[in-house]
C-alpha positions in Angstrom: 153.3 -184.4 -18.1 150.3 -182.3 -16.3 152.6 -180.5 -14.1 155.0 -179.3 -17.6 151.9 -178.0 -19.3 150.2 -176.5 -15.9 153.7 -174.6 -15.4 154.8 -173.4 -19.1 150.9 -172.3 -18.9 151.5 -170.3 -15.6 154.9 -168.8 -17.7 153.6 -168.0 -20.6 150.9 -166.1 -18.4 153.4 -164.7 -16.5 155.3 -163.3 -19.4 152.0 -161.9 -21.3 151.0 -160.4 -17.5 154.6 -158.3 -17.4 154.8 -157.3 -21.3 150.5 -156.1 -21.2 152.4 -153.9 -17.7 155.1 -152.7 -19.3 153.0 -151.8 -22.6 150.5 -149.7 -20.6 153.2 -148.1 -18.8 154.7 -146.6 -21.6 151.1 -145.6 -22.9 150.4 -144.0 -19.2 153.4 -142.2 -18.1 153.1 -138.8 -17.0 154.2 -136.4 -19.5 155.2 -139.1 -22.0 153.0 -137.7 -25.2 152.3 -134.2 -23.2 154.1 -132.6 -26.4 151.8 -134.4 -28.8 148.8 -134.0 -27.2 149.0 -130.4 -27.2 150.4 -129.7 -30.6 147.5 -132.0 -31.5 145.5 -129.4 -29.5 147.0 -126.4 -31.7 146.5 -128.2 -34.9 142.2 -128.9 -33.7 141.9 -125.2 -33.0 143.5 -124.7 -36.2 140.7 -125.9 -38.4 137.8 -124.6 -36.1 139.8 -120.9 -36.8 140.1 -121.7 -40.3 143.7 -121.4 -40.5 146.0 -123.1 -43.1 149.0 -121.4 -41.6 148.3 -122.8 -38.0 147.3 -126.4 -39.9 150.9 -126.4 -41.8 152.6 -125.8 -38.5 151.8 -128.8 -37.3 153.0 -130.3 -40.6 156.3 -132.5 -40.8 158.3 -130.8 -43.9 157.3 -134.4 -46.0 153.9 -134.8 -45.2 150.7 -135.8 -47.2 146.8 -135.9 -46.4 143.9 -138.7 -47.4 141.0 -137.6 -47.7 137.9 -139.4 -46.2 136.1 -140.0 -50.0 137.9 -139.7 -53.1 137.9 -142.3 -56.0 140.8 -144.4 -54.3 141.1 -146.7 -51.6 142.4 -144.6 -49.4 140.4 -141.5 -50.4 142.0 -138.6 -52.1 145.6 -138.5 -51.3 147.8 -135.7 -51.6 151.1 -135.4 -51.1 153.4 -132.6 -50.1 153.1 -129.6 -48.5 151.8 -127.2 -51.1 149.5 -130.0 -52.0 148.1 -130.4 -48.4 147.8 -126.4 -48.3 145.5 -126.2 -51.6 143.6 -129.2 -49.8 142.8 -127.9 -46.2 142.1 -124.5 -48.1 139.8 -126.4 -49.9 138.2 -127.9 -47.0 137.1 -124.4 -45.7 136.0 -123.2 -49.8 133.5 -126.2 -49.2 132.3 -125.7 -45.4 132.4 -122.4 -44.9 130.9 -122.7 -41.3 133.1 -126.2 -40.6 133.7 -126.9 -37.1 135.8 -130.3 -35.7 133.8 -130.0 -32.2 134.6 -132.1 -29.3 137.5 -133.1 -30.1 139.5 -136.1 -28.1 143.0 -137.4 -29.1 145.3 -140.2 -27.8 148.9 -141.4 -28.8 150.8 -144.3 -29.1 154.4 -144.5 -29.8 154.7 -142.3 -33.6 150.5 -142.6 -34.7 148.0 -140.8 -32.9 144.0 -140.6 -33.3 141.8 -137.8 -32.5 138.1 -138.1 -32.9 135.5 -135.4 -33.5 132.2 -134.7 -34.6 132.0 -132.1 -37.8 129.3 -129.9 -38.1 129.5 -127.9 -42.0 127.0 -126.7 -44.6 127.5 -126.9 -48.2 127.3 -123.8 -50.3 123.7 -125.7 -51.4 122.9 -125.0 -48.1 123.3 -129.0 -47.6 123.7 -129.5 -43.4 126.4 -132.0 -42.8 127.3 -133.6 -38.8 128.8 -136.9 -38.9 131.4 -138.6 -36.5 135.0 -138.7 -37.6 138.6 -139.6 -36.8 142.0 -138.7 -38.4 144.6 -141.4 -37.9 147.8 -139.7 -37.6 151.6 -140.7 -38.3 153.8 -138.4 -36.4 157.5 -137.4 -37.3 160.1 -135.6 -35.1 156.9 -134.4 -33.2 154.8 -133.7 -36.2 152.2 -134.9 -38.5 153.4 -136.8 -41.2 150.4 -138.3 -42.2 146.9 -137.3 -41.9 144.5 -140.0 -43.0 141.0 -138.5 -42.1 137.7 -141.1 -42.0 134.1 -140.1 -41.0 130.4 -141.9 -40.8 128.8 -141.3 -44.0 124.9 -140.4 -43.0 122.2 -141.5 -45.7 
């Protein structure tokens, strides 16, 4: 009986190891996510250039933006290209000097994450510096959903 249990445990362990290696290989293949990473670099650069057209060029035809804050559990949801465009422009109006510093991205299938440090000054002179990230759902090589999160400093 013990021999069967040991053999079954070894088989399960081997299968799990092979599955993990196969999954890791799919993420590590050179160039497998190069186009998406390039698009995310363009997206980050457009944020720092305050370029709404550049941002929208990275968004899918059917897109949404969920902000870090808002009255709903998912922040405030802006659905559709016009609503997303207005929401992005409002960020630049609120923080005239907004920057997303040190962006770093990773991709897993049709999902991606960008980490950054946001700095900006509100119209009343309040300075903000917080770490945050965007969790993306991708569709057709573009961003279908930008779901933003950031730290809240007290």
